[in-house]
LUMDO-492015 format. One record per residue: chain; y, x, z of N, C-alpha, C in turn; residue in three letters. Coordinates in steps of 0.1 Angstrom, whole numbers, plus 2048, in hexadecimal, padded with zeros to 3 digits. Each point is the difference from the previous one (the first is absolute). Layout:
<sites>
{'A', {Y, X, Z}, {Y, X, Z}, {Y, X, Z}, 'ala'}
...
</sites>
This chain:
<sites>
{'A', {C43, 718, E6E}, {7FD, 7FC, 80B}, {809, 807, 80B}, 'met'}
{'A', {807, 80A, 7FC}, {809, 806, 809}, {80E, 7FC, 800}, 'phe'}
{'A', {808, 7FE, 809}, {80D, 7FF, 800}, {806, 80D, 7FA}, 'gly'}
{'A', {809, 7FD, 7F6}, {808, 80E, 7FB}, {809, 802, 805}, 'val'}
{'A', {803, 80E, 804}, {809, 804, 808}, {807, 80B, 7F9}, 'leu'}
{'A', {80D, 801, 7FF}, {808, 80B, 7F9}, {7FA, 80E, 803}, 'ser'}
{'A', {7FF, 809, 7F8}, {800, 80F, 803}, {80A, 808, 7FB}, 'val'}
{'A', {804, 806, 809}, {80E, 80B, 7FC}, {7F7, 809, 7F7}, 'lys'}
{'A', {806, 801, 7F4}, {7FC, 80A, 7F6}, {80B, 809, 7FC}, 'met'}
{'A', {80B, 805, 809}, {808, 80C, 7FE}, {7F8, 80E, 804}, 'asp'}
{'A', {806, 805, 7FE}, {7FA, 80F, 804}, {803, 805, 80A}, 'met'}
{'A', {7FB, 804, 80A}, {802, 805, 80D}, {7FB, 80C, 803}, 'lys'}
{'A', {808, 809, 806}, {7FB, 80D, 802}, {7FE, 804, 80D}, 'ile'}
{'A', {7F1, 806, 805}, {7FE, 803, 80B}, {7FB, 80C, 800}, 'cys'}
{'A', {7F8, 806, 80E}, {7FF, 80E, 7FE}, {7EF, 7FE, 808}, 'ser'}
{'A', {7F9, 809, 7FA}, {7F1, 804, 805}, {802, 806, 810}, 'lys'}
{'A', {7F6, 805, 804}, {801, 806, 80B}, {804, 80F, 7FE}, 'his'}
{'A', {7FF, 807, 7F3}, {801, 80E, 7FE}, {80F, 7FF, 7F7}, 'asn'}
{'A', {807, 7F3, 804}, {80F, 800, 7F9}, {802, 7FD, 7F2}, 'gly'}
{'A', {7F4, 803, 7F7}, {801, 7FA, 7F3}, {802, 7F0, 7FC}, 'thr'}
{'A', {80D, 7FF, 7F9}, {802, 7F2, 7FD}, {7F6, 7FC, 7F9}, 'pro'}
{'A', {7FE, 7F0, 804}, {7FA, 7F7, 7F8}, {805, 7F4, 7FB}, 'ile'}
{'A', {7FE, 7FB, 7F4}, {802, 7F3, 7FE}, {7F9, 7F2, 803}, 'asn'}
{'A', {806, 7F8, 807}, {7F9, 7F5, 805}, {800, 7F4, 7F6}, 'leu'}
{'A', {7F9, 7F7, 7FE}, {802, 7F4, 7F7}, {7FC, 806, 7F5}, 'tyr'}
{'A', {7F5, 80A, 7FD}, {7FD, 804, 7F2}, {7F7, 7F1, 7FA}, 'gln'}
{'A', {800, 7FF, 7F5}, {7F7, 7F9, 7F8}, {7F0, 800, 801}, 'lys'}
{'A', {800, 80C, 800}, {7F2, 806, 801}, {7FE, 80B, 80C}, 'met'}
{'A', {7F4, 803, 805}, {7FD, 808, 809}, {802, 80F, 7FA}, 'gly'}
{'A', {805, 80B, 804}, {805, 80B, 7FC}, {7F9, 80A, 809}, 'asn'}
{'A', {7F5, 80B, 7FB}, {7F8, 808, 807}, {80C, 80B, 806}, 'ile'}
{'A', {808, 802, 7F6}, {80B, 80A, 805}, {809, 7FC, 80E}, 'asn'}
{'A', {800, 7F1, 804}, {807, 7FC, 809}, {7F7, 801, 80E}, 'asn'}
{'A', {7F2, 803, 7FD}, {7F8, 7FD, 80E}, {803, 80B, 808}, 'ala'}
{'A', {7FD, 7FE, 80E}, {803, 807, 80B}, {7F3, 80B, 802}, 'asn'}
{'A', {7FD, 809, 7F7}, {7F7, 805, 803}, {7FF, 80A, 80B}, 'leu'}
{'A', {80B, 805, 806}, {803, 806, 80E}, {7F9, 7FA, 80C}, 'asp'}
{'A', {800, 7EF, 7FF}, {7FA, 7FA, 80B}, {7F4, 803, 7FE}, 'tyr'}
{'A', {7F6, 7FF, 7F8}, {7F3, 805, 7FC}, {7FA, 80B, 809}, 'ile'}
{'A', {809, 80A, 7F9}, {7FF, 811, 805}, {7FE, 7FF, 80E}, 'leu'}
{'A', {80E, 7FB, 807}, {802, 803, 80E}, {7F5, 7FA, 808}, 'lys'}
{'A', {7F8, 7F5, 7FB}, {7F7, 7F9, 808}, {7F1, 807, 7FD}, 'trp'}
{'A', {7FE, 805, 7F6}, {7F2, 804, 7FA}, {7FD, 810, 807}, 'glu'}
{'A', {80A, 807, 801}, {7FA, 80C, 803}, {7F9, 80A, 7F6}, 'gly'}
{'A', {7F8, 80A, 806}, {7F8, 807, 7F6}, {7F1, 7FD, 801}, 'gly'}
{'A', {7F9, 80C, 801}, {7F0, 7FD, 7FA}, {7FD, 7F7, 80F}, 'leu'}
{'A', {7F4, 7F8, 7FC}, {7FA, 7F9, 80C}, {7F1, 7FE, 7FB}, 'ser'}
{'A', {7F8, 802, 80C}, {7F0, 7FD, 7FE}, {7FE, 7F8, 80C}, 'lys'}
{'A', {806, 7F5, 803}, {7FD, 7F8, 80A}, {7F1, 7FA, 7FE}, 'his'}
{'A', {7F8, 7FF, 805}, {7F4, 7F8, 800}, {800, 7F2, 7FF}, 'glu'}
{'A', {809, 7FA, 806}, {802, 7F1, 803}, {807, 7FA, 7F2}, 'lys'}
{'A', {806, 809, 7F9}, {808, 7FB, 7F3}, {7F6, 7FD, 7F6}, 'asp'}
{'A', {802, 7F5, 7F9}, {7F7, 7FA, 7F5}, {7FD, 80A, 7F3}, 'ser'}
{'A', {80A, 80C, 802}, {800, 809, 7F5}, {7F5, 80A, 803}, 'ala'}
{'A', {7FB, 7FF, 80D}, {7F9, 80B, 804}, {7F3, 804, 7F8}, 'ala'}
{'A', {7FA, 7F1, 7F9}, {7F3, 803, 7F6}, {802, 808, 7F5}, 'phe'}
{'A', {80D, 801, 7FC}, {7FF, 80A, 7F3}, {80C, 80B, 803}, 'asp'}
{'A', {7F9, 80D, 809}, {806, 80C, 800}, {803, 806, 7F5}, 'ala'}
{'A', {808, 80D, 800}, {803, 809, 7F9}, {7F1, 806, 800}, 'val'}
{'A', {7FB, 804, 7F2}, {7F1, 805, 7FF}, {801, 80E, 803}, 'pro'}
{'A', {807, 806, 80A}, {7FF, 80E, 803}, {7F9, 803, 810}, 'asp'}
{'A', {7FB, 7F4, 805}, {7FA, 803, 811}, {80D, 7FD, 80A}, 'gly'}
{'A', {80D, 800, 7FB}, {808, 7FF, 80F}, {804, 7F3, 802}, 'thr'}
{'A', {7FA, 7F6, 7FB}, {801, 7F4, 808}, {80E, 7F8, 7FA}, 'gly'}
{'A', {809, 808, 7FC}, {80E, 7F9, 7FB}, {801, 7F7, 7F7}, 'tyr'}
{'A', {806, 7F3, 801}, {7FD, 7F5, 7F7}, {80E, 7FB, 7FB}, 'his'}
{'A', {808, 802, 80A}, {810, 7FE, 7FC}, {80B, 80A, 7FE}, 'thr'}
{'A', {809, 800, 7FA}, {809, 808, 801}, {80F, 7FA, 7FA}, 'asn'}
{'A', {80A, 800, 80A}, {80B, 7F7, 7FF}, {800, 7F4, 7FC}, 'lys'}
{'A', {7F8, 7FB, 805}, {7F7, 7EF, 7FE}, {7FB, 7FF, 7F4}, 'gly'}
{'A', {7FA, 80A, 7F8}, {7FA, 7FF, 7F5}, {7F3, 804, 803}, 'ile'}
{'A', {7F6, 7F5, 7FD}, {7F0, 804, 805}, {7FC, 806, 7F2}, 'thr'}
{'A', {7F7, 809, 805}, {7F5, 807, 7F2}, {7FE, 7F8, 7F6}, 'trp'}
{'A', {7F9, 7F4, 807}, {7FD, 7F4, 7F6}, {809, 7FC, 7F5}, 'thr'}
{'A', {80D, 7FD, 804}, {80B, 7FD, 7F9}, {802, 80E, 7F6}, 'ala'}
{'A', {805, 80A, 805}, {802, 80E, 7F9}, {7F6, 805, 7F5}, 'trp'}
{'A', {7F3, 7FF, 804}, {7F5, 803, 7F6}, {800, 7F7, 7F2}, 'lys'}
{'A', {805, 7F4, 801}, {801, 7F7, 7F5}, {80B, 805, 7F8}, 'gln'}
{'A', {809, 804, 804}, {80B, 809, 7F6}, {7FD, 80D, 7FC}, 'ile'}
{'A', {7FC, 806, 808}, {801, 812, 802}, {7EF, 805, 7FD}, 'phe'}
{'A', {7F7, 7F8, 803}, {7F4, 803, 7FD}, {7FA, 807, 80F}, 'gly'}
{'A', {7F4, 809, 7FF}, {7FA, 804, 80D}, {7FD, 80D, 7FC}, 'thr'}
{'A', {806, 80A, 7F8}, {7FD, 80C, 7FD}, {808, 80B, 80B}, 'asp'}
{'A', {7FD, 80A, 800}, {806, 80A, 80B}, {811, 801, 800}, 'lys'}
{'A', {803, 7FB, 7F0}, {811, 800, 801}, {802, 7F7, 806}, 'glu'}
{'A', {7FA, 7F3, 7FE}, {804, 7F5, 809}, {801, 7FE, 80F}, 'ser'}
{'A', {7F5, 806, 805}, {7FF, 803, 812}, {80C, 80A, 802}, 'val'}
{'A', {805, 808, 7F8}, {80C, 80C, 802}, {80A, 7F6, 7FF}, 'arg'}
{'A', {802, 7FA, 7F5}, {80D, 7F7, 801}, {803, 7F5, 80A}, 'arg'}
{'A', {7F0, 7FA, 804}, {804, 7F7, 80D}, {803, 805, 80B}, 'phe'}
{'A', {7FA, 80D, 802}, {808, 805, 80C}, {80E, 805, 801}, 'tyr'}
{'A', {804, 805, 7F4}, {810, 802, 800}, {809, 7F6, 7FE}, 'glu'}
{'A', {7FA, 7F7, 7F7}, {805, 7F3, 7FC}, {812, 800, 7FD}, 'met'}
{'A', {805, 802, 7F6}, {80B, 802, 7FB}, {806, 7F3, 801}, 'ser'}
{'A', {811, 800, 800}, {804, 7F2, 800}, {7FD, 7F5, 7F4}, 'lys'}
{'A', {801, 80A, 7F3}, {7F9, 7F9, 7F5}, {7F2, 7FB, 7FE}, 'glu'}
{'A', {7F8, 805, 804}, {7F5, 7FB, 803}, {7FD, 7F5, 809}, 'asp'}
{'A', {807, 801, 80E}, {801, 7F6, 806}, {804, 7F1, 7FB}, 'trp'}
{'A', {80F, 803, 7FB}, {804, 7F4, 7F5}, {7F8, 7FB, 7F8}, 'lys'}
{'A', {7F9, 80A, 7F8}, {7F4, 7FA, 7F9}, {7F5, 7F4, 801}, 'gln'}
{'A', {7FD, 804, 80D}, {7F7, 7F8, 807}, {806, 7F3, 805}, 'val'}
{'A', {80A, 800, 806}, {80A, 7F8, 804}, {802, 7F4, 7F6}, 'tyr'}
{'A', {802, 806, 7F5}, {803, 7F9, 7F2}, {7F3, 7F6, 7FB}, 'lys'}
{'A', {7F5, 806, 806}, {7F5, 7F6, 7FA}, {7FF, 7F4, 809}, 'ser'}
{'A', {806, 803, 80C}, {800, 7F3, 809}, {80A, 7F7, 7FC}, 'tyr'}
{'A', {80C, 805, 7FC}, {80B, 7F7, 7FC}, {7FD, 7FC, 7F4}, 'trp'}
{'A', {7F8, 803, 7F6}, {7FC, 7FD, 7F4}, {7F6, 7F2, 801}, 'asp'}
{'A', {7F8, 805, 80C}, {7F4, 7F7, 801}, {802, 7F3, 807}, 'gly'}
{'A', {80E, 7FB, 805}, {806, 7F6, 804}, {80A, 7FA, 7F8}, 'val'}
{'A', {802, 807, 7F4}, {809, 7FD, 7F6}, {80F, 7FF, 805}, 'lys'}
{'A', {802, 809, 809}, {80C, 801, 806}, {80E, 800, 7F9}, 'ala'}
{'A', {7FF, 804, 7F5}, {80C, 801, 7F5}, {803, 7EF, 7FA}, 'glu'}
{'A', {7F5, 7FA, 803}, {803, 7F0, 7FB}, {803, 7F6, 80A}, 'leu'}
{'A', {805, 806, 80C}, {800, 7F9, 80D}, {810, 801, 7FF}, 'ile'}
{'A', {807, 7F3, 801}, {810, 7FE, 804}, {807, 803, 807}, 'glu'}
{'A', {7FC, 80C, 808}, {806, 803, 80D}, {7FB, 80F, 803}, 'ser'}
{'A', {807, 80A, 801}, {7FA, 80C, 802}, {7FD, 801, 80E}, 'asp'}
{'A', {804, 7F8, 80A}, {7FB, 804, 80D}, {7F2, 7F7, 801}, 'leu'}
{'A', {7FD, 7F5, 7FC}, {7F5, 7FC, 7FE}, {7F5, 805, 7FB}, 'val'}
{'A', {805, 808, 7F4}, {7F6, 80B, 7F6}, {7FD, 808, 808}, 'ala'}
{'A', {809, 808, 808}, {7FB, 80C, 806}, {7F8, 7FA, 80E}, 'glu'}
{'A', {804, 7F5, 803}, {7F2, 7FC, 80D}, {7F5, 7FD, 7FB}, 'phe'}
{'A', {7FD, 7FA, 7F1}, {7F4, 7FE, 7FA}, {7F6, 810, 7FE}, 'met'}
{'A', {80B, 807, 7FC}, {7F9, 80D, 7FD}, {7FB, 808, 80D}, 'ala'}
{'A', {808, 7FD, 80D}, {7FD, 806, 80B}, {7F5, 7F7, 805}, 'asp'}
{'A', {7FD, 7F6, 7FC}, {7F5, 7F5, 805}, {7F3, 809, 7F8}, 'phe'}
{'A', {802, 801, 7F4}, {7F6, 806, 7F9}, {7F9, 80D, 804}, 'ala'}
{'A', {80B, 808, 807}, {7FF, 80F, 802}, {7F9, 7FF, 80A}, 'trp'}
{'A', {800, 7F6, 80C}, {7F9, 7FE, 80C}, {7F4, 7F9, 7FF}, 'gly'}
{'A', {7FE, 7F7, 7F6}, {7F3, 7F9, 800}, {7FB, 7FF, 7F0}, 'ser'}
{'A', {801, 809, 7F8}, {7FD, 7FE, 7F2}, {808, 7F9, 7F9}, 'gly'}
{'A', {7FF, 800, 7F2}, {807, 7FA, 7F6}, {7F8, 7F1, 802}, 'val'}
{'A', {7F1, 7FE, 7FF}, {7FD, 7F2, 7FF}, {801, 7FB, 80C}, 'gly'}
{'A', {800, 806, 80E}, {801, 7FA, 80B}, {80F, 7FA, 801}, 'gly'}
{'A', {80B, 809, 7FC}, {80C, 7FA, 801}, {802, 7F5, 7F6}, 'ala'}
{'A', {7FD, 7FF, 7F3}, {800, 7F9, 7F6}, {7F8, 7EF, 809}, 'asn'}
{'A', {7F7, 803, 803}, {7F8, 7F4, 807}, {80A, 7FA, 80D}, 'arg'}
{'A', {805, 808, 804}, {808, 7FB, 80F}, {80B, 7FA, 7FB}, 'gln'}
{'A', {805, 805, 7F4}, {80C, 7F8, 7FB}, {7FC, 7F3, 7FB}, 'leu'}
{'A', {7F8, 7FD, 7F9}, {7FA, 7F3, 7F9}, {7FF, 7F6, 80D}, 'gln'}
{'A', {7F7, 807, 80D}, {7FE, 7F7, 809}, {80D, 7FB, 806}, 'tyr'}
{'A', {809, 809, 800}, {810, 7FF, 806}, {806, 7F4, 7F7}, 'phe'}
{'A', {7FF, 802, 7F4}, {806, 7F6, 7F5}, {7F7, 7F2, 801}, 'leu'}
{'A', {7F2, 800, 803}, {7FB, 7F2, 801}, {803, 7FB, 80C}, 'arg'}
{'A', {804, 806, 80C}, {806, 7FE, 80C}, {80C, 7F8, 7FF}, 'ser'}
{'A', {809, 802, 7F6}, {80A, 7FC, 7FE}, {802, 7F2, 7F2}, 'lys'}
{'A', {7F0, 7FC, 801}, {800, 7F1, 7F9}, {800, 806, 7ED}, 'gly'}
{'A', {7FC, 80F, 7FE}, {801, 802, 7F4}, {7F2, 804, 7F9}, 'leu'}
{'A', {7FD, 7FB, 7F7}, {7F2, 7FF, 7F8}, {7FD, 810, 7F9}, 'lys'}
{'A', {7FB, 806, 807}, {7FD, 80D, 7F6}, {7F1, 802, 806}, 'val'}
{'A', {7FA, 809, 7F4}, {7F2, 804, 805}, {801, 80C, 80A}, 'ala'}
{'A', {7F5, 7FF, 808}, {7FF, 80F, 80B}, {7F5, 808, 7F7}, 'val'}
{'A', {805, 808, 7F8}, {7F8, 80B, 7F9}, {806, 80C, 801}, 'asp'}
{'A', {808, 803, 807}, {802, 811, 801}, {808, 806, 7F8}, 'gly'}
{'A', {804, 7F6, 7F5}, {808, 806, 7F3}, {80E, 7F6, 801}, 'ile'}
{'A', {80A, 80A, 800}, {80D, 7FB, 7FF}, {803, 7FB, 7F2}, 'thr'}
{'A', {7FF, 7F6, 7F9}, {7FF, 7FB, 7F4}, {80D, 7F8, 7FE}, 'gly'}
{'A', {804, 7FB, 7F4}, {809, 7F7, 7FB}, {803, 7F6, 80C}, 'lys'}
{'A', {7F6, 7F8, 801}, {802, 7F6, 809}, {807, 804, 812}, 'asn'}
{'A', {7F7, 80B, 803}, {805, 806, 80C}, {80B, 805, 804}, 'thr'}
{'A', {805, 803, 7F4}, {80F, 806, 7FF}, {80A, 7F3, 7FF}, 'leu'}
{'A', {7FC, 7F9, 7F6}, {808, 7F5, 7FE}, {803, 7F9, 80F}, 'asn'}
{'A', {7F4, 7FD, 80A}, {803, 7FC, 808}, {807, 805, 80C}, 'ala'}
{'A', {800, 80D, 7FE}, {808, 808, 80D}, {80C, 802, 7FC}, 'leu'}
{'A', {803, 803, 7F2}, {80D, 7FF, 7FC}, {807, 7F2, 802}, 'asn'}
{'A', {7F8, 7F7, 7FF}, {806, 7F1, 802}, {806, 7FE, 80F}, 'gly'}
{'A', {7F7, 805, 807}, {804, 800, 80F}, {80C, 807, 804}, 'leu'}
{'A', {801, 80D, 7F7}, {80E, 808, 802}, {80A, 7FA, 7FD}, 'ile'}
{'A', {801, 7F7, 7F5}, {80A, 7F9, 7F7}, {802, 7F3, 80B}, 'lys'}
{'A', {7F9, 7FD, 805}, {801, 7F2, 80A}, {805, 804, 80A}, 'ala'}
{'A', {7FD, 80B, 809}, {800, 802, 80E}, {808, 80B, 804}, 'his'}
{'A', {7FF, 808, 7F5}, {807, 80F, 801}, {7F8, 80A, 804}, 'gly'}
{'A', {804, 80D, 7FD}, {7F6, 80D, 804}, {7FE, 7FE, 80C}, 'glu'}
{'A', {80A, 800, 807}, {7FE, 804, 811}, {7F7, 7F4, 807}, 'lys'}
{'A', {801, 7F5, 7FC}, {7F5, 7F6, 805}, {7F2, 804, 7FD}, 'trp'}
{'A', {7FF, 804, 7F1}, {7F0, 802, 7FA}, {800, 80E, 808}, 'val'}
{'A', {806, 80A, 801}, {7FD, 80A, 808}, {7FD, 803, 80E}, 'phe'}
{'A', {805, 7F5, 807}, {7FC, 7FE, 80E}, {7F3, 7FA, 803}, 'glu'}
{'A', {7FE, 7F6, 7F6}, {7F5, 7F5, 801}, {7F5, 80A, 7FC}, 'ser'}
{'A', {800, 808, 7F6}, {7F5, 80B, 7FD}, {7FD, 808, 80C}, 'leu'}
{'A', {80A, 804, 806}, {800, 80B, 80C}, {7F8, 7F9, 809}, 'tyr'}
{'A', {802, 7F4, 806}, {7FA, 7F9, 80B}, {7F0, 7FF, 7F8}, 'trp'}
{'A', {7FF, 7FB, 7F5}, {7F3, 7FE, 7FB}, {7F6, 80E, 801}, 'his'}
{'A', {808, 809, 7FB}, {7FB, 80F, 804}, {7FA, 800, 80D}, 'arg'}
{'A', {80A, 801, 80B}, {7FD, 800, 80D}, {7F2, 7FA, 801}, 'ile'}
{'A', {801, 7F2, 801}, {7F5, 7F9, 802}, {7F2, 807, 7FA}, 'glu'}
{'A', {7FF, 801, 7F1}, {7F9, 806, 7FA}, {7F9, 80E, 807}, 'phe'}
{'A', {807, 807, 806}, {7FE, 80E, 805}, {7FA, 7FB, 80F}, 'leu'}
{'A', {803, 7F7, 807}, {7FD, 7FE, 80B}, {7F2, 7FB, 801}, 'arg'}
{'A', {7FA, 7FD, 7F4}, {7F4, 7FA, 7FF}, {7F5, 80B, 7FC}, 'his'}
{'A', {804, 80A, 7FE}, {7F9, 80C, 7FA}, {7F8, 807, 80B}, 'leu'}
{'A', {7F2, 802, 7FF}, {7FA, 806, 80D}, {805, 80D, 803}, 'lys'}
{'A', {809, 808, 7F6}, {805, 80D, 805}, {80B, 800, 806}, 'ser'}
{'A', {805, 7F4, 803}, {80D, 7FC, 805}, {802, 805, 80F}, 'phe'}
{'A', {7F4, 801, 806}, {7FF, 805, 80E}, {804, 810, 800}, 'lys'}
{'A', {7FB, 806, 7F4}, {805, 811, 801}, {80C, 801, 7FB}, 'his'}
{'A', {804, 7F9, 7F5}, {80C, 803, 7F9}, {80A, 7F6, 801}, 'phe'}
{'A', {800, 7F5, 806}, {806, 7F7, 7FF}, {810, 802, 805}, 'gly'}
{'A', {7FF, 807, 80C}, {811, 805, 803}, {807, 806, 7F6}, 'lys'}
{'A', {7F8, 809, 7FC}, {809, 809, 7F6}, {805, 7F8, 7F3}, 'gly'}
{'A', {7F5, 7F5, 7FB}, {802, 7F9, 7F5}, {80F, 7F9, 802}, 'trp'}
{'A', {7FE, 7F7, 80E}, {80A, 7F8, 802}, {80C, 808, 7FE}, 'val'}
{'A', {802, 80B, 80A}, {80B, 806, 802}, {806, 805, 7F0}, 'asn'}
{'A', {7F8, 804, 7FA}, {802, 807, 7F1}, {809, 7F3, 7F7}, 'arg'}
{'A', {7F7, 7F4, 803}, {808, 7F2, 7F8}, {80E, 7FD, 806}, 'leu'}
{'A', {800, 801, 80C}, {80C, 7FF, 807}, {80D, 808, 7FB}, 'glu'}
{'A', {7F8, 80C, 800}, {80D, 809, 7F7}, {802, 7FB, 7F4}, 'asp'}
{'A', {7FA, 7FC, 7F7}, {802, 7FC, 7F4}, {807, 7F5, 7FE}, 'phe'}
{'A', {7FD, 7F6, 80C}, {809, 7F4, 7FF}, {80D, 803, 805}, 'tyr'}
{'A', {804, 80A, 808}, {80E, 801, 806}, {807, 808, 7F4}, 'gln'}
{'A', {7FB, 807, 7FB}, {804, 804, 7F3}, {803, 7F7, 7F4}, 'tyr'}
{'A', {7F8, 7F7, 7FD}, {803, 7F4, 7F7}, {80A, 7F8, 806}, 'ala'}
{'A', {803, 7FE, 80E}, {80B, 7F9, 805}, {80E, 806, 7FE}, 'leu'}
{'A', {7FF, 80B, 7FF}, {80E, 807, 7FE}, {802, 7FF, 7F0}, 'lys'}
{'A', {7F5, 802, 7F8}, {803, 7FF, 7F2}, {804, 7EE, 7FD}, 'gln'}
{'A', {7FD, 7F8, 804}, {801, 7F2, 801}, {812, 7FB, 802}, 'phe'}
{'A', {803, 80A, 80C}, {80E, 7FE, 806}, {800, 7F5, 809}, 'gly'}
</sites>
């Protein structure tokens, strides 16, 4: 279906925002190469914005806070529970606890089975913002828009992964990354809350996009 393009597979060394070297053209996504500083840079600290979709499930202490460093209480309690110790850890949120929650998004989109570090990271970030099921469904809509027959069930299974990795092999990871980027922009523009948060969402994604372009070289 797709014209076969040669993909450069030699190892290329680039730097992340924090100067840590990463290897491009990995066979599979590697969470240790993910630019987590990018997420923390944009998320900030505690939030209790009433227009945020996470506001319906706040920390059960009456403060109204529902998000810390980009992690919602809903996502947090699924891993750490809802007792007083969990609440304390949510407010203090160590780097190790934060990364444990991030990994649940990474695993939810099967990022370790995506044949591109940057596409894998992009899908994990998509899940971070839209939930695992939402990100998986949008990936499937994206693949269907490219003529690939995959079910839209919100689960990244074998067929979805084969279709995505086939696109990466045929067109290269940069083409897939950029195509997914624009798909996500359009998805966000159609959300009701875009009028409240859209500018920030787009600016954040633009930052990710510029970071990715530097890695592609």
